[in-house]
C-alpha positions in Angstrom: 124.1 96.0 104.5 124.9 92.5 105.7 125.7 90.0 103.0 126.3 86.3 103.8 126.1 83.0 102.1 123.1 80.9 103.0 125.4 78.0 104.1 127.1 80.3 106.6 123.9 81.0 108.6 122.1 77.7 108.2 123.6 76.2 111.4 121.4 73.8 113.4 117.9 75.0 114.5 118.9 78.5 115.5 116.7 80.3 112.9 113.3 81.8 112.5 111.7 79.1 110.5 109.3 77.9 113.2 108.1 81.5 113.7 107.6 82.0 110.0 105.6 78.8 109.7 103.5 79.8 112.6 102.8 83.2 111.0 102.0 81.4 107.7 99.5 79.0 109.4 97.9 82.0 111.1 97.8 83.8 107.7 95.8 80.8 106.2 93.3 81.1 109.1 93.0 84.9 108.4 92.6 84.4 104.7 89.8 81.8 105.1 87.8 84.0 107.4 86.4 85.9 104.4 85.1 83.0 102.3 83.9 81.3 105.5 81.9 84.4 106.4 80.7 85.3 102.9 80.8 82.1 100.9 83.0 83.6 98.2 86.6 82.5 97.8 87.3 85.6 95.8 87.0 87.7 98.9 90.2 86.5 100.4 92.8 89.3 101.1 95.1 90.3 98.1 93.2 88.1 95.6 92.1 91.2 93.7 95.5 92.9 93.5 97.9 90.0 92.9 96.2 88.3 89.9 94.5 85.8 92.1 97.3 85.1 94.5 95.5 85.6 97.8 96.8 85.5 101.3 96.1 81.8 101.7 98.1 80.9 98.6 101.0 83.1 99.8 101.1 81.4 103.1 100.8 77.9 101.7 103.5 78.7 99.3 105.7 79.8 102.2 105.1 76.4 103.8 106.1 74.6 100.6 109.2 76.7 100.0 110.5 76.0 103.6 109.5 72.4 103.3 111.5 72.0 100.1 114.6 73.3 101.8 114.2 71.3 105.0 113.1 68.0 103.4 116.1 68.1 101.0 118.3 68.9 103.9 116.8 65.9 105.8 117.5 63.4 103.0 120.9 64.8 102.4 121.9 64.3 106.0 120.4 60.8 106.2 119.6 59.2 102.9 118.2 56.0 104.4 114.7 55.5 102.9 113.2 53.9 106.0 114.5 56.6 108.4 113.6 59.4 106.0 110.0 58.2 105.5 109.3 57.3 109.1 110.0 60.9 110.0 107.7 62.2 107.3 104.9 59.8 108.2 105.1 60.5 112.0 105.1 64.2 111.3 101.9 64.2 109.3 99.6 61.3 110.0 99.2 60.9 113.8 98.0 64.5 114.3 95.9 64.2 111.1 94.2 61.1 112.4 93.3 62.8 115.7 91.7 65.8 114.1 89.7 63.5 111.8 88.5 61.4 114.7 87.5 64.5 116.7 85.8 66.1 113.8 83.8 63.0 112.7 83.0 61.3 116.0 82.6 64.3 118.4 82.0 67.6 116.6 79.8 66.3 113.7 77.3 64.3 115.9 76.9 67.4 118.1 76.1 69.9 115.4 74.5 67.9 112.6 71.0 68.7 111.4 70.8 65.1 110.1 70.2 61.9 112.1 73.2 61.2 114.4 73.2 57.5 113.3 73.6 58.6 109.7 76.6 60.7 110.6 78.2 57.9 112.5 77.7 55.5 109.6 79.4 58.0 107.3 82.2 58.7 109.7 84.5 55.7 108.9 84.6 56.5 105.2 85.2 60.2 106.0 88.1 59.4 108.3 89.6 56.8 105.9 89.4 58.9 102.8 90.9 62.0 104.4 93.6 60.0 106.3 94.8 58.5 103.1 94.8 62.0 101.6 94.4 61.1 97.9 90.6 60.8 97.9 89.4 63.6 100.2 85.9 63.8 101.5 84.8 67.3 102.7 81.3 66.4 103.8 79.4 64.6 106.6 75.6 64.4 106.6 74.0 67.6 107.9 77.3 69.2 109.1 77.7 72.9 108.4 75.1 72.7 105.7 73.7 76.2 106.5 77.1 77.9 106.5 78.2 80.2 103.7 80.8 77.6 102.7 78.1 75.0 102.8 79.1 71.6 104.3 82.9 71.9 103.8 84.6 70.6 107.0 88.4 70.9 106.4 89.3 72.3 103.0 93.1 72.9 103.8 93.8 69.2 103.9 93.9 69.2 100.1 97.5 70.5 100.2 98.8 67.5 102.3 98.7 65.0 99.4 100.7 67.4 97.2 103.2 67.8 100.1 103.7 64.0 100.0 104.2 64.0 96.3 106.8 66.6 96.7 108.5 64.4 99.2 108.7 61.7 96.6 110.3 64.2 94.2 113.0 64.8 96.9 113.4 61.0 97.3 114.1 60.5 93.6 116.5 63.5 93.5 118.3 62.1 96.5 118.6 58.6 95.1 120.0 60.0 91.9 122.6 61.9 93.8 121.4 65.3 92.6 121.0 66.8 96.1 124.8 66.5 96.4 125.6 67.7 92.9 124.7 71.4 92.2 125.3 71.2 88.5 123.1 68.2 88.0 120.5 69.8 90.2 120.5 72.8 87.8 119.6 70.3 85.0 116.8 68.8 87.2 115.5 72.3 87.8 115.4 73.1 84.1 113.6 69.8 83.5 111.1 70.7 86.2 110.5 74.1 84.6 109.8 72.5 81.3 107.2 70.2 82.8 105.8 73.1 84.9 105.3 75.2 81.8 103.6 72.4 79.9 101.2 71.7 82.8 100.3 75.4 83.4 99.8 76.1 79.7 97.8 73.0 78.7 96.1 72.4 82.1 95.6 68.7 81.5 93.9 68.1 84.9 93.0 70.5 87.7 94.7 68.4 90.4 97.9 68.3 88.4 97.8 72.1 87.9 97.4 72.6 91.6 100.4 70.3 92.3 102.6 72.1 89.8 101.7 75.5 91.4 102.7 74.2 94.9 105.7 72.3 93.6 107.2 75.5 92.2 108.0 77.1 95.5 108.9 73.7 96.9 111.5 73.1 94.2 112.8 76.6 94.7 113.4 75.6 98.3 115.2 72.4 97.2 117.4 74.4 94.8 118.2 76.9 97.6 119.4 74.0 99.7 121.5 72.3 97.0 123.0 75.7 96.0 123.3 77.0 99.6 127.1 77.6 99.3 126.5 79.9 96.3 123.3 81.8 97.4 124.0 85.2 98.9 121.5 86.5 101.4 121.3 90.2 101.0 118.5 92.7 101.7 119.7 94.6 98.5 119.0 91.5 96.4 115.7 91.0 98.2 114.6 94.5 97.4 115.8 94.1 93.8 113.7 90.9 93.4 110.7 92.8 94.8 111.2 95.6 92.2 111.7 93.0 89.4 108.4 91.3 90.4 106.6 94.7 90.3 108.0 95.3 86.8 106.7 91.9 85.7 103.2 92.6 87.3 101.4 92.3 84.0 103.6 89.6 82.4 102.8 85.9 82.0 105.5 85.0 84.5 104.3 87.3 87.3 103.3 84.4 89.5 106.7 82.6 89.1 108.6 85.9 89.8 106.4 86.5 92.8 107.0 83.0 94.2 110.8 83.3 93.6 110.9 86.7 95.4 108.7 85.4 98.2 111.0 82.4 98.8 114.1 84.6 98.8 112.6 87.1 101.3 111.4 84.2 103.5 115.0 82.9 103.7 116.3 86.4 104.5 113.8 86.6 107.4 114.6 83.1 108.5 118.3 83.4 108.8 119.4 87.0 109.1 117.4 88.6 112.0 118.8 87.3 115.3 118.7 88.1 118.9 115.5 87.8 121.0 113.3 86.8 118.1 115.0 83.4 118.1 113.5 82.8 121.5 110.3 81.7 119.8 111.9 78.3 119.2 111.5 77.5 122.9 107.7 77.3 122.4 107.5 74.5 119.9 106.1 74.1 116.4 102.4 74.9 116.5 102.0 75.6 112.8 100.7 72.2 111.7 98.2 72.1 114.4 96.9 75.6 113.5 96.7 74.5 109.9 94.7 71.3 110.4 92.3 72.6 113.2 91.6 76.2 112.0 89.1 75.6 109.3 86.6 73.3 111.2 86.9 75.8 114.1 86.2 78.7 111.8 83.3 76.8 110.4 82.0 76.2 113.9 82.2 79.9 114.6 80.3 80.6 111.4 77.7 78.0 112.5 77.3 79.9 115.7 76.1 82.9 113.6 79.2 85.0 113.3 79.3 86.5 109.8 82.0 89.2 110.3 85.4 87.9 109.1 87.3 89.9 111.7 85.1 88.5 114.5 85.6 85.0 113.0 89.4 85.5 113.3 89.0 86.9 116.8 87.0 83.9 118.1 88.7 81.1 116.0 92.3 81.9 116.5 92.6 81.3 120.3 90.7 78.1 119.9 92.9 76.9 117.0 96.0 77.9 119.0 94.8 75.9 122.0 94.2 72.9 119.8 97.6 73.3 118.2 99.4 73.5 121.5 97.7 70.4 122.7 98.3 68.6 119.4 102.0 69.5 119.6 102.5 68.4 123.1 100.3 65.4 123.2 100.5 64.0 119.6 103.1 65.6 117.4 106.2 66.0 119.6 105.8 62.4 121.1 105.3 61.1 117.6 108.5 62.7 116.4 110.2 61.3 119.5 109.1 57.8 118.4 110.5 58.4 115.0 113.8 59.7 116.5 114.1 56.5 118.6 113.4 54.3 115.6 116.0 56.1 113.5 118.6 55.8 116.3 117.9 52.0 116.6 118.2 51.7 112.9 121.6 53.4 112.9 122.8 51.3 115.8 121.7 48.1 114.1 123.4 49.2 110.8 126.6 50.0 112.8 126.7 46.4 114.2 126.6 44.8 110.8 
């Protein structure tokens, strides 16, 4: 079987990461179809057999693992704070603002059972709180109140604030020089594990626990980047990690073993299969659009009276994909182009000094 170092196959953008992220975003949509249809979050696929790790958690963890690797790579290549953060901001916030405006000012007034003026008065606070991410608001007056998941408009946005916190982790690691020093990164990983164990064991605050659980695959991704010249990609190792995770099924570290194995398998799939599958990269990156549009669209499908999760997926996915394509082409890609131009001007200006 093929065995290579991660650093040998991580060359440019010729990989399957866009495809994997697209599948992960679609997996989140699929997972949410069950609670949206039934009202019970416990009905999500795999929740009953993986000790509460449902399909949605798996897919979000994939996002965070890939993000950890790519964000560390981005800072390592260009450690300028302004350029680093302008890229992060332009990737997340322009598309987020548009989905919030569409949701609050177009969708909500059309379907609310409350007075439209009441909805419009509540809309600015809804938009502001969700745009800033750290004080999310899920409700607008009379919107989706009769749905099984009563009133919730866009639950997946809760992960975005944790994503930003993880970006700060990378910034600190980069400023300390740890992204270029594998041995010191190992110490940082051990320190993270110590904090992680304390948070998971004592559960001081639910938001902090949620952050720790998402930060785990993110930090695994960061470690994979820093140690990329030592990490062997091998299907034998991948199968061995799956077997080890199965052995640890009833242990207290099952979740961590699962996330470590999941991340490794994702990197195998990202960098080893080649050929025609790489052609997906020509389409663009629709994963973020799927992620931020899917839930309100699925709620709209449920509002229309669809109570079967499979039908919810069937009706919602094409609509979410259409929104994602438009978001990528009209908002996200141009926003990244603006960030790219800013970064180039910044480099040119620095070169003249």
